[in-house]
Gaussian input, Z-matrix of N, CA and C with variables (Angstrom, degrees):
# hf/3-21g

backbone

0 1
 N
 C     1     B1
 C     2     B2     1     A1
 N     3     B3     2     A2     1     D1
 C     4     B4     3     A3     2     D2
 C     5     B5     4     A4     3     D3
 N     6     B6     5     A5     4     D4
 C     7     B7     6     A6     5     D5
 C     8     B8     7     A7     6     D6
 N     9     B9     8     A8     7     D7
 C    10    B10     9     A9     8     D8
 C    11    B11    10    A10     9     D9
 N    12    B12    11    A11    10    D10
 C    13    B13    12    A12    11    D11
 C    14    B14    13    A13    12    D12
 N    15    B15    14    A14    13    D13
 C    16    B16    15    A15    14    D14
 C    17    B17    16    A16    15    D15
 N    18    B18    17    A17    16    D16
 C    19    B19    18    A18    17    D17
 C    20    B20    19    A19    18    D18
 N    21    B21    20    A20    19    D19
 C    22    B22    21    A21    20    D20
 C    23    B23    22    A22    21    D21
 N    24    B24    23    A23    22    D22
 C    25    B25    24    A24    23    D23
 C    26    B26    25    A25    24    D24
 N    27    B27    26    A26    25    D25
 C    28    B28    27    A27    26    D26
 C    29    B29    28    A28    27    D27
 N    30    B30    29    A29    28    D28
 C    31    B31    30    A30    29    D29
 C    32    B32    31    A31    30    D30
 N    33    B33    32    A32    31    D31
 C    34    B34    33    A33    32    D32
 C    35    B35    34    A34    33    D33
 N    36    B36    35    A35    34    D34
 C    37    B37    36    A36    35    D35
 C    38    B38    37    A37    36    D36
 N    39    B39    38    A38    37    D37
 C    40    B40    39    A39    38    D38
 C    41    B41    40    A40    39    D39
 N    42    B42    41    A41    40    D40
 C    43    B43    42    A42    41    D41
 C    44    B44    43    A43    42    D42
 N    45    B45    44    A44    43    D43
 C    46    B46    45    A45    44    D44
 C    47    B47    46    A46    45    D45
 N    48    B48    47    A47    46    D46
 C    49    B49    48    A48    47    D47
 C    50    B50    49    A49    48    D48
 N    51    B51    50    A50    49    D49
 C    52    B52    51    A51    50    D50
 C    53    B53    52    A52    51    D51
 N    54    B54    53    A53    52    D52
 C    55    B55    54    A54    53    D53
 C    56    B56    55    A55    54    D54
 N    57    B57    56    A56    55    D55
 C    58    B58    57    A57    56    D56
 C    59    B59    58    A58    57    D57
 N    60    B60    59    A59    58    D58
 C    61    B61    60    A60    59    D59
 C    62    B62    61    A61    60    D60
 N    63    B63    62    A62    61    D61
 C    64    B64    63    A63    62    D62
 C    65    B65    64    A64    63    D63
 N    66    B66    65    A65    64    D64
 C    67    B67    66    A66    65    D65
 C    68    B68    67    A67    66    D66
 N    69    B69    68    A68    67    D67
 C    70    B70    69    A69    68    D68
 C    71    B71    70    A70    69    D69
 N    72    B72    71    A71    70    D70
 C    73    B73    72    A72    71    D71
 C    74    B74    73    A73    72    D72
 N    75    B75    74    A74    73    D73
 C    76    B76    75    A75    74    D74
 C    77    B77    76    A76    75    D75
 N    78    B78    77    A77    76    D76
 C    79    B79    78    A78    77    D77
 C    80    B80    79    A79    78    D78
 N    81    B81    80    A80    79    D79
 C    82    B82    81    A81    80    D80
 C    83    B83    82    A82    81    D81
 N    84    B84    83    A83    82    D82
 C    85    B85    84    A84    83    D83
 C    86    B86    85    A85    84    D84
 N    87    B87    86    A86    85    D85
 C    88    B88    87    A87    86    D86
 C    89    B89    88    A88    87    D87
 N    90    B90    89    A89    88    D88
 C    91    B91    90    A90    89    D89
 C    92    B92    91    A91    90    D90
 N    93    B93    92    A92    91    D91
 C    94    B94    93    A93    92    D92
 C    95    B95    94    A94    93    D93
 N    96    B96    95    A95    94    D94
 C    97    B97    96    A96    95    D95
 C    98    B98    97    A97    96    D96
 N    99    B99    98    A98    97    D97
 C   100   B100    99    A99    98    D98
 C   101   B101   100   A100    99    D99
 N   102   B102   101   A101   100   D100
 C   103   B103   102   A102   101   D101
 C   104   B104   103   A103   102   D102
 N   105   B105   104   A104   103   D103
 C   106   B106   105   A105   104   D104
 C   107   B107   106   A106   105   D105
 N   108   B108   107   A107   106   D106
 C   109   B109   108   A108   107   D107
 C   110   B110   109   A109   108   D108
 N   111   B111   110   A110   109   D109
 C   112   B112   111   A111   110   D110
 C   113   B113   112   A112   111   D111
 N   114   B114   113   A113   112   D112
 C   115   B115   114   A114   113   D113
 C   116   B116   115   A115   114   D114
 N   117   B117   116   A116   115   D115
 C   118   B118   117   A117   116   D116
 C   119   B119   118   A118   117   D117
 N   120   B120   119   A119   118   D118
 C   121   B121   120   A120   119   D119
 C   122   B122   121   A121   120   D120
 N   123   B123   122   A122   121   D121
 C   124   B124   123   A123   122   D122
 C   125   B125   124   A124   123   D123
 N   126   B126   125   A125   124   D124
 C   127   B127   126   A126   125   D125
 C   128   B128   127   A127   126   D126
 N   129   B129   128   A128   127   D127
 C   130   B130   129   A129   128   D128
 C   131   B131   130   A130   129   D129
 N   132   B132   131   A131   130   D130
 C   133   B133   132   A132   131   D131
 C   134   B134   133   A133   132   D132
 N   135   B135   134   A134   133   D133
 C   136   B136   135   A135   134   D134
 C   137   B137   136   A136   135   D135
 N   138   B138   137   A137   136   D136
 C   139   B139   138   A138   137   D137
 C   140   B140   139   A139   138   D138
 N   141   B141   140   A140   139   D139
 C   142   B142   141   A141   140   D140
 C   143   B143   142   A142   141   D141
 N   144   B144   143   A143   142   D142
 C   145   B145   144   A144   143   D143
 C   146   B146   145   A145   144   D144
 N   147   B147   146   A146   145   D145
 C   148   B148   147   A147   146   D146
 C   149   B149   148   A148   147   D147
 N   150   B150   149   A149   148   D148
 C   151   B151   150   A150   149   D149
 C   152   B152   151   A151   150   D150
 N   153   B153   152   A152   151   D151
 C   154   B154   153   A153   152   D152
 C   155   B155   154   A154   153   D153
 N   156   B156   155   A155   154   D154
 C   157   B157   156   A156   155   D155
 C   158   B158   157   A157   156   D156
 N   159   B159   158   A158   157   D157
 C   160   B160   159   A159   158   D158
 C   161   B161   160   A160   159   D159
 N   162   B162   161   A161   160   D160
 C   163   B163   162   A162   161   D161
 C   164   B164   163   A163   162   D162
 N   165   B165   164   A164   163   D163
 C   166   B166   165   A165   164   D164
 C   167   B167   166   A166   165   D165
 N   168   B168   167   A167   166   D166
 C   169   B169   168   A168   167   D167
 C   170   B170   169   A169   168   D168
 N   171   B171   170   A170   169   D169
 C   172   B172   171   A171   170   D170
 C   173   B173   172   A172   171   D171
 N   174   B174   173   A173   172   D172
 C   175   B175   174   A174   173   D173
 C   176   B176   175   A175   174   D174
 N   177   B177   176   A176   175   D175
 C   178   B178   177   A177   176   D176
 C   179   B179   178   A178   177   D177
 N   180   B180   179   A179   178   D178
 C   181   B181   180   A180   179   D179
 C   182   B182   181   A181   180   D180
 N   183   B183   182   A182   181   D181
 C   184   B184   183   A183   182   D182
 C   185   B185   184   A184   183   D183
 N   186   B186   185   A185   184   D184
 C   187   B187   186   A186   185   D185
 C   188   B188   187   A187   186   D186
 N   189   B189   188   A188   187   D187
 C   190   B190   189   A189   188   D188
 C   191   B191   190   A190   189   D189
 N   192   B192   191   A191   190   D190
 C   193   B193   192   A192   191   D191
 C   194   B194   193   A193   192   D192
 N   195   B195   194   A194   193   D193
 C   196   B196   195   A195   194   D194
 C   197   B197   196   A196   195   D195
 N   198   B198   197   A197   196   D196
 C   199   B199   198   A198   197   D197
 C   200   B200   199   A199   198   D198
 N   201   B201   200   A200   199   D199
 C   202   B202   201   A201   200   D200
 C   203   B203   202   A202   201   D201
 N   204   B204   203   A203   202   D202
 C   205   B205   204   A204   203   D203
 C   206   B206   205   A205   204   D204
 N   207   B207   206   A206   205   D205
 C   208   B208   207   A207   206   D206
 C   209   B209   208   A208   207   D207
 N   210   B210   209   A209   208   D208
 C   211   B211   210   A210   209   D209
 C   212   B212   211   A211   210   D210
 N   213   B213   212   A212   211   D211
 C   214   B214   213   A213   212   D212
 C   215   B215   214   A214   213   D213

   B1=1.4737
   B2=1.4777
   B3=1.3220
   B4=1.4485
   B5=1.5610
   B6=1.3354
   B7=1.4273
   B8=1.5405
   B9=1.3230
   B10=1.4493
   B11=1.5399
   B12=1.3055
   B13=1.4864
   B14=1.5244
   B15=1.3450
   B16=1.4780
   B17=1.5175
   B18=1.3066
   B19=1.4533
   B20=1.5564
   B21=1.3359
   B22=1.4672
   B23=1.5164
   B24=1.2998
   B25=1.4818
   B26=1.5384
   B27=1.3679
   B28=1.4178
   B29=1.5343
   B30=1.3101
   B31=1.4972
   B32=1.4999
   B33=1.3321
   B34=1.4829
   B35=1.4850
   B36=1.3652
   B37=1.4266
   B38=1.5496
   B39=1.3382
   B40=1.4555
   B41=1.5149
   B42=1.3717
   B43=1.4658
   B44=1.5240
   B45=1.3532
   B46=1.4610
   B47=1.5612
   B48=1.2598
   B49=1.4767
   B50=1.4911
   B51=1.3190
   B52=1.4052
   B53=1.5455
   B54=1.2905
   B55=1.4658
   B56=1.4847
   B57=1.3483
   B58=1.4567
   B59=1.5127
   B60=1.3230
   B61=1.4363
   B62=1.5622
   B63=1.3285
   B64=1.4371
   B65=1.5337
   B66=1.3612
   B67=1.4476
   B68=1.5323
   B69=1.2873
   B70=1.4581
   B71=1.5114
   B72=1.3312
   B73=1.4476
   B74=1.5518
   B75=1.2872
   B76=1.4541
   B77=1.5379
   B78=1.3058
   B79=1.4582
   B80=1.5427
   B81=1.3188
   B82=1.4463
   B83=1.5051
   B84=1.3563
   B85=1.4680
   B86=1.4958
   B87=1.3287
   B88=1.4760
   B89=1.5376
   B90=1.3414
   B91=1.4642
   B92=1.4852
   B93=1.3180
   B94=1.4975
   B95=1.5356
   B96=1.2954
   B97=1.4352
   B98=1.5513
   B99=1.3065
   B100=1.4906
   B101=1.5241
   B102=1.3190
   B103=1.4927
   B104=1.5547
   B105=1.3005
   B106=1.4698
   B107=1.5195
   B108=1.3198
   B109=1.4523
   B110=1.4953
   B111=1.3283
   B112=1.4589
   B113=1.5033
   B114=1.4095
   B115=1.4573
   B116=1.5224
   B117=1.2607
   B118=1.4654
   B119=1.5426
   B120=1.3549
   B121=1.4910
   B122=1.5182
   B123=1.3268
   B124=1.4551
   B125=1.5212
   B126=1.2972
   B127=1.4371
   B128=1.5174
   B129=1.3352
   B130=1.4861
   B131=1.4970
   B132=1.3369
   B133=1.4616
   B134=1.5638
   B135=1.3580
   B136=1.4302
   B137=1.5672
   B138=1.3357
   B139=1.4946
   B140=1.4987
   B141=1.3526
   B142=1.5034
   B143=1.5118
   B144=1.3385
   B145=1.4933
   B146=1.4930
   B147=1.3095
   B148=1.4663
   B149=1.5358
   B150=1.3181
   B151=1.5031
   B152=1.5030
   B153=1.3935
   B154=1.4713
   B155=1.5465
   B156=1.2965
   B157=1.4898
   B158=1.5057
   B159=1.3209
   B160=1.4531
   B161=1.5073
   B162=1.3008
   B163=1.4615
   B164=1.5505
   B165=1.2896
   B166=1.4923
   B167=1.5040
   B168=1.3430
   B169=1.5039
   B170=1.5121
   B171=1.3406
   B172=1.5071
   B173=1.5296
   B174=1.3322
   B175=1.4601
   B176=1.5156
   B177=1.3097
   B178=1.4610
   B179=1.5422
   B180=1.3344
   B181=1.4894
   B182=1.5414
   B183=1.3366
   B184=1.4509
   B185=1.5022
   B186=1.3275
   B187=1.5268
   B188=1.4830
   B189=1.3408
   B190=1.4657
   B191=1.5076
   B192=1.3280
   B193=1.4596
   B194=1.5453
   B195=1.2845
   B196=1.4830
   B197=1.4845
   B198=1.3125
   B199=1.4471
   B200=1.5383
   B201=1.3532
   B202=1.4539
   B203=1.5377
   B204=1.3339
   B205=1.4378
   B206=1.5098
   B207=1.3253
   B208=1.4206
   B209=1.5752
   B210=1.3226
   B211=1.4533
   B212=1.4740
   B213=1.3044
   B214=1.4910
   B215=1.4558
   A1=112.85
   A2=115.04
   A3=122.46
   A4=110.44
   A5=114.57
   A6=120.46
   A7=110.45
   A8=115.89
   A9=119.44
   A10=109.88
   A11=116.25
   A12=120.85
   A13=110.87
   A14=116.78
   A15=119.57
   A16=108.17
   A17=121.56
   A18=122.78
   A19=107.73
   A20=118.87
   A21=121.12
   A22=107.78
   A23=120.80
   A24=121.38
   A25=108.10
   A26=119.17
   A27=120.06
   A28=111.55
   A29=116.29
   A30=120.79
   A31=108.91
   A32=118.19
   A33=118.20
   A34=112.81
   A35=118.75
   A36=120.23
   A37=112.32
   A38=114.95
   A39=118.63
   A40=109.75
   A41=118.47
   A42=120.29
   A43=110.44
   A44=118.66
   A45=118.95
   A46=111.14
   A47=118.47
   A48=121.06
   A49=112.20
   A50=119.82
   A51=125.16
   A52=111.81
   A53=116.89
   A54=120.54
   A55=112.61
   A56=117.54
   A57=121.83
   A58=111.16
   A59=118.95
   A60=120.19
   A61=110.46
   A62=115.98
   A63=118.73
   A64=113.28
   A65=112.90
   A66=117.77
   A67=112.13
   A68=116.72
   A69=121.03
   A70=112.90
   A71=117.43
   A72=120.29
   A73=110.34
   A74=117.70
   A75=122.07
   A76=108.43
   A77=118.22
   A78=122.17
   A79=108.52
   A80=119.25
   A81=120.91
   A82=111.16
   A83=115.16
   A84=119.70
   A85=113.25
   A86=114.85
   A87=118.52
   A88=112.54
   A89=116.39
   A90=120.77
   A91=114.06
   A92=115.99
   A93=120.55
   A94=107.78
   A95=119.81
   A96=121.71
   A97=111.26
   A98=115.08
   A99=119.90
   A100=110.64
   A101=116.51
   A102=118.87
   A103=108.88
   A104=120.25
   A105=123.06
   A106=109.41
   A107=119.15
   A108=124.56
   A109=109.74
   A110=118.21
   A111=124.84
   A112=111.11
   A113=114.93
   A114=119.33
   A115=110.96
   A116=119.44
   A117=122.83
   A118=112.70
   A119=115.67
   A120=117.40
   A121=108.83
   A122=121.66
   A123=119.71
   A124=110.57
   A125=120.15
   A126=123.68
   A127=110.15
   A128=118.70
   A129=122.61
   A130=111.57
   A131=118.49
   A132=118.38
   A133=110.40
   A134=114.93
   A135=115.45
   A136=110.84
   A137=118.28
   A138=119.88
   A139=110.91
   A140=116.78
   A141=120.61
   A142=107.39
   A143=119.73
   A144=120.99
   A145=109.60
   A146=119.49
   A147=122.56
   A148=110.11
   A149=114.37
   A150=117.01
   A151=111.22
   A152=115.84
   A153=120.19
   A154=109.32
   A155=118.95
   A156=120.96
   A157=110.78
   A158=118.50
   A159=121.65
   A160=113.06
   A161=119.67
   A162=122.41
   A163=111.19
   A164=117.29
   A165=122.69
   A166=110.58
   A167=117.79
   A168=118.87
   A169=110.27
   A170=116.08
   A171=117.65
   A172=109.70
   A173=120.48
   A174=122.99
   A175=107.65
   A176=117.50
   A177=123.97
   A178=106.32
   A179=114.43
   A180=118.27
   A181=112.91
   A182=117.16
   A183=118.40
   A184=110.34
   A185=117.76
   A186=117.47
   A187=108.84
   A188=115.47
   A189=120.17
   A190=111.24
   A191=116.54
   A192=122.12
   A193=110.49
   A194=118.24
   A195=118.63
   A196=111.99
   A197=119.51
   A198=124.04
   A199=108.88
   A200=113.55
   A201=118.58
   A202=112.66
   A203=117.67
   A204=119.82
   A205=112.53
   A206=120.15
   A207=123.66
   A208=106.83
   A209=115.03
   A210=120.28
   A211=108.39
   A212=119.92
   A213=123.68
   A214=107.48
   D1=-38.78
   D2=178.31
   D3=-65.67
   D4=-44.25
   D5=-179.81
   D6=-63.89
   D7=-42.21
   D8=179.89
   D9=-63.62
   D10=-41.86
   D11=179.33
   D12=-61.77
   D13=-44.28
   D14=-179.89
   D15=-66.24
   D16=-40.33
   D17=-176.05
   D18=-67.50
   D19=-40.98
   D20=179.97
   D21=-67.51
   D22=-40.66
   D23=-175.89
   D24=-67.03
   D25=-47.07
   D26=-178.85
   D27=-65.82
   D28=-41.17
   D29=-177.84
   D30=-66.36
   D31=-44.26
   D32=179.16
   D33=-67.39
   D34=-38.86
   D35=177.26
   D36=-61.88
   D37=-40.95
   D38=-178.44
   D39=-69.31
   D40=-32.15
   D41=-176.79
   D42=-79.65
   D43=-32.72
   D44=-172.19
   D45=-112.71
   D46=-26.62
   D47=-178.34
   D48=78.81
   D49=7.55
   D50=-177.96
   D51=-109.68
   D52=118.83
   D53=177.01
   D54=-60.75
   D55=-44.11
   D56=-175.70
   D57=-68.40
   D58=-37.92
   D59=177.61
   D60=-67.78
   D61=-39.95
   D62=174.20
   D63=-60.32
   D64=-40.88
   D65=178.27
   D66=-65.13
   D67=-38.91
   D68=178.48
   D69=-66.62
   D70=-43.90
   D71=178.48
   D72=-66.95
   D73=-32.07
   D74=178.89
   D75=-67.36
   D76=-44.09
   D77=179.98
   D78=-65.10
   D79=-40.32
   D80=178.69
   D81=-63.71
   D82=-42.22
   D83=177.08
   D84=-61.03
   D85=-42.64
   D86=178.70
   D87=-64.06
   D88=-39.09
   D89=175.39
   D90=-62.61
   D91=-43.32
   D92=-178.00
   D93=-68.31
   D94=-40.15
   D95=179.43
   D96=-65.47
   D97=-42.36
   D98=-179.03
   D99=-67.23
   D100=-44.99
   D101=179.04
   D102=-64.39
   D103=-39.01
   D104=-179.53
   D105=-66.14
   D106=-40.54
   D107=176.82
   D108=-61.27
   D109=-48.27
   D110=-179.35
   D111=-58.20
   D112=-46.42
   D113=-178.97
   D114=-64.96
   D115=-40.14
   D116=178.54
   D117=-64.53
   D118=-42.48
   D119=178.12
   D120=-67.65
   D121=-41.54
   D122=178.63
   D123=-65.01
   D124=-35.27
   D125=177.80
   D126=-64.22
   D127=-42.91
   D128=176.17
   D129=-62.90
   D130=-41.99
   D131=-178.26
   D132=-68.19
   D133=-49.47
   D134=-175.81
   D135=-71.30
   D136=-29.57
   D137=174.65
   D138=-63.13
   D139=-40.72
   D140=-178.80
   D141=-68.34
   D142=-41.56
   D143=-178.17
   D144=-68.74
   D145=-38.17
   D146=178.70
   D147=-65.70
   D148=-39.47
   D149=-179.35
   D150=-67.60
   D151=-39.74
   D152=179.78
   D153=-69.18
   D154=-32.97
   D155=-178.19
   D156=-73.09
   D157=-36.54
   D158=-178.57
   D159=-89.73
   D160=-3.32
   D161=-178.25
   D162=-72.13
   D163=141.50
   D164=-179.60
   D165=-94.26
   D166=0.95
   D167=179.65
   D168=-67.55
   D169=138.39
   D170=178.26
   D171=-73.82
   D172=-17.90
   D173=-179.64
   D174=-91.86
   D175=133.52
   D176=-177.43
   D177=-72.53
   D178=117.97
   D179=-178.33
   D180=-81.82
   D181=-15.53
   D182=-179.46
   D183=-90.58
   D184=123.54
   D185=-179.94
   D186=-71.37
   D187=160.44
   D188=179.79
   D189=-65.21
   D190=160.65
   D191=-175.98
   D192=-94.12
   D193=9.74
   D194=177.85
   D195=-110.60
   D196=163.25
   D197=-178.51
   D198=-71.02
   D199=150.83
   D200=176.57
   D201=-98.44
   D202=7.42
   D203=174.86
   D204=95.65
   D205=-5.16
   D206=-177.03
   D207=-85.68
   D208=129.92
   D209=179.79
   D210=-119.20
   D211=135.54
   D212=177.73
   D213=-105.30

């Protein structure tokens, strides 16, 4: 994400010569990347929950949400 932001900032600055335009495009890029990341994580979580709810296996495939006492 940082590398993408730097590339967009430098590329936009070289194309336009405006620091503020490069800054604005960098902020837009960071927002799009963050929203996309959030949507994908939510999709993974709800997809896993949906799969576990519709599964016919008698064993619960979803692990518990608490720690098992193992510390690394």
